[in-house]
C-alpha positions in Angstrom: -14.3 18.6 5.9 -11.8 20.0 8.3 -11.7 23.8 8.4 -8.0 23.9 7.5 -8.6 21.8 4.3 -9.2 23.6 1.0 -12.6 23.8 -0.6 -13.3 22.0 -3.9 -12.6 25.2 -5.8 -9.4 25.8 -3.8 -8.3 22.3 -4.4 -7.5 23.1 -8.0 -5.5 26.2 -7.3 -2.3 24.2 -6.6 -1.0 20.6 -6.6 -0.5 20.8 -2.9 -4.0 21.9 -2.2 -5.4 19.2 -4.4 -3.3 16.4 -2.9 -4.3 17.6 0.6 -8.0 17.8 -0.3 -8.1 14.3 -2.0 -6.2 12.7 0.9 -8.6 14.3 3.5 -11.7 13.6 1.5 -11.1 9.9 0.8 -10.0 9.4 4.4 -13.3 11.0 5.6 -15.6 8.8 3.4 -13.7 5.5 3.7 -16.4 3.7 5.7 -19.1 4.7 3.1 -17.0 4.5 0.0 -18.0 1.1 -1.2 -21.7 1.8 -0.7 -21.5 5.0 -2.6 -19.7 3.4 -5.5 -22.5 0.8 -5.8 -25.2 3.5 -5.6 -23.4 5.7 -8.3 -22.8 2.8 -10.7 -25.7 0.5 -10.0 -23.1 -2.1 -8.9 -21.4 -2.0 -12.2 -18.0 -1.0 -10.8 -17.3 -4.6 -9.7 -17.9 -5.7 -13.3 -15.5 -3.0 -14.6 -12.8 -4.1 -12.2 -13.2 -7.7 -13.4 -12.7 -6.4 -17.0 -9.5 -4.7 -15.9 -8.2 -7.9 -14.3 -9.1 -10.0 -17.3 -7.2 -7.7 -19.6 -4.2 -7.1 -17.3 -3.4 -10.3 -15.4 -1.4 -13.3 -16.5 -1.5 -16.1 -13.9 1.4 -15.7 -11.4 1.7 -11.9 -11.9 2.7 -9.6 -9.1 0.3 -6.7 -9.3 0.6 -3.2 -7.8 -2.8 -1.5 -7.2 -2.2 2.2 -6.9 -4.8 4.1 -5.0 -6.2 0.8 -4.0 -8.9 2.2 -1.7 -10.8 -0.7 -0.1 -9.1 -3.2 -2.3 -11.7 -4.3 -4.9 -9.4 -4.1 -7.9 -6.7 -6.0 -6.1 -9.1 -8.8 -5.2 -10.3 -8.9 -8.8 -6.7 -9.4 -9.9 -6.1 -12.1 -7.3 -9.3 -13.9 -8.5 -7.7 -13.8 -12.0 -4.8 -15.8 -10.6 -2.3 -13.0 -9.8 0.2 -14.4 -7.3 0.4 -11.3 -5.2 -1.4 -7.9 -5.0 0.2 -4.9 -3.4 -2.2 -2.2 -2.5 -0.9 1.4 -2.1 -3.0 4.4 -1.0 -2.2 7.6 0.8 -5.7 7.8 2.4 -4.8 5.6 5.4 -8.4 4.9 6.7 -9.1 3.0 3.5 -6.5 0.3 4.2 -7.9 -1.4 7.3 -11.1 -1.9 5.4 -9.2 -3.5 2.5 -7.4 -5.8 4.9 -10.6 -6.9 6.6 -12.1 -7.7 3.1 -8.9 -9.8 2.4 -9.6 -11.9 5.5 -13.2 -12.5 4.5 -12.1 -13.4 1.0 -9.3 -15.7 2.3 -6.7 -13.7 0.3 -4.8 -12.1 3.2 -1.7 -14.2 2.4 -1.5 -12.8 -1.1 -2.6 -9.2 -0.3 -0.5 -6.5 1.4 -1.1 -2.8 1.8 1.1 0.2 2.5 0.6 3.9 2.8 2.2 5.5 -0.2 2.0 8.0 -3.1 1.6 7.1 -6.8 4.4 9.5 -7.7 6.9 7.9 -5.2 6.3 4.2 -4.8 8.2 2.1 -2.2 8.9 -0.6 -4.8 12.2 -1.7 -6.5 12.9 -1.0 -10.2 11.8 -3.6 -12.7 10.3 -5.8 -10.0 6.5 -6.2 -10.8 4.4 -7.5 -13.7 1.5 -5.2 -13.6 0.4 -1.7 -12.4 -3.2 -0.8 -12.2 -5.6 1.9 -10.9 -9.3 2.4 -10.8 -10.7 5.9 -10.6 -7.4 7.2 -9.3 -5.4 8.8 -12.1 -7.8 11.7 -12.3 -7.0 12.6 -8.7 -3.2 12.7 -9.2 -1.9 16.3 -9.9 1.3 15.1 -11.6 0.2 12.2 -13.8 3.5 12.2 -15.7 5.3 11.5 -12.4 2.9 8.6 -11.7 3.5 7.1 -15.1 7.2 7.5 -14.7 6.9 5.5 -11.4 4.8 2.8 -13.2 7.5 2.5 -15.9 10.2 2.3 -13.2 8.7 -0.5 -11.2 7.4 -2.6 -14.1 9.5 -5.4 -15.6 10.1 -5.1 -19.4 6.9 -6.5 -21.0 4.9 -5.5 -17.9 1.5 -4.0 -18.2 -0.3 -0.9 -17.0 -4.1 -0.7 -16.7 -6.2 2.4 -16.0 -9.9 2.5 -15.3 -11.1 6.1 -15.2 -13.9 8.6 -15.8 -12.6 10.6 -18.7 -13.7 14.0 -19.9 -17.1 13.8 -21.6 -17.3 14.6 -25.3 -20.3 16.1 -27.1 -23.1 13.6 -27.6 -26.9 13.4 -27.4 -26.6 11.9 -23.9 -24.1 14.4 -22.6 -26.7 16.8 -21.1 -28.3 14.0 -19.1 -25.0 12.5 -18.0 -23.9 16.0 -16.8 -27.2 16.4 -14.9 -26.5 13.2 -13.1 -22.8 14.0 -12.4 -23.3 17.7 -11.5 -26.5 17.5 -9.4 -27.7 14.0 -8.6 -24.4 12.4 -7.5 -23.4 15.3 -5.3 -26.8 15.4 -3.6 -26.8 11.6 -2.9 -23.2 11.7 -2.0 -23.6 14.4 0.6 -26.4 12.4 2.3 -24.7 9.0 2.2 -21.0 10.0 2.8 -21.9 12.7 5.3 -19.2 14.8 3.7 -20.4 18.2 2.5 -18.2 18.4 -0.6 -16.8 14.9 -1.4 -19.0 14.3 -4.4 -19.0 17.9 -5.5 -15.4 17.2 -6.4 -16.3 14.4 -8.8 -17.8 16.5 -11.6 -15.2 19.2 -11.2 -12.4 16.7 -11.4 -13.9 15.1 -14.5 -14.2 18.5 -16.2 -10.6 19.3 -15.4 -9.4 15.9 -16.6 -8.4 14.6 -20.1 -10.3 12.9 -22.9 -9.7 9.3 -23.7 -7.5 10.3 -26.6 -5.5 12.7 -24.5 -4.9 10.1 -21.9 -3.7 7.6 -24.6 -1.3 10.3 -25.9 0.1 10.8 -22.4 0.7 7.1 -22.0 2.3 6.9 -25.4 4.6 9.9 -24.6 5.6 8.1 -21.4 6.9 5.2 -23.6 4.1 2.7 -23.2 2.5 0.8 -26.2 -1.3 1.0 -26.1 -2.9 -2.5 -26.3 -6.5 -2.0 -25.2 -8.9 1.0 -25.4 -12.5 0.4 -24.3 -15.4 2.7 -23.5 -17.9 1.8 -20.9 -21.1 3.3 -19.4 -22.2 5.5 -22.3 -18.5 6.4 -23.0 -18.1 8.1 -19.6 -15.7 5.4 -18.4 -12.4 4.5 -20.2 -10.4 1.3 -19.8 -6.8 1.5 -21.1 -4.2 -1.2 -21.0 -0.6 -0.6 -22.2 2.7 -2.4 -22.2 6.3 -1.4 -21.2 8.3 -2.6 -24.2 10.7 -5.5 -23.7 14.4 -4.9 -24.0 15.7 -5.3 -27.6 
């Protein structure tokens, strides 16, 4: 981590600090991001992204993947017969990796990327069929602004899908899950990513995030109709799908 970047603790003292930290962190670990995801989830993150695509995509859809990272959710949507996937991320080093994957998967003609922010998307009003994100919303300081942007760019009847680690509720497994999140993941992450604090951020961000019910309520307040609520990985992962109502 660069010396002028905030620490994990400092990242949560202001929205600016948090945005700067997240942007720097994901840029620093871009080349090891996919490998670390597979280690943390036992490879299940690919399956979860396929579930998102299956719930979200209607053949021919134009999909916006916010915080696309290295593109896996976009590629899952294209495999589900989306006509186009637009990947947006403000960690620029992620995007060349995504484009290289698109070439290997022969989807480069249907996949485009741009540097951008979830709270200010370079996309016209009412112009896309689907908005999605995987493990991104938790990192956005102003979620309401991100949901406003999703509403703005979606056509009436368009869908929004969120895959995220939500705040853990009391359960018999919670102590073991917290042990994994708070100690095992940061230790392994430090070794693999070669970033001193990247995966220390993970448990802190989850603790600071919302429960599944709170996230549903926020989407509802934004005007979306909730269609799908699924819990995965011992209720640590939430999949939500909601719809922007059609015009009367």
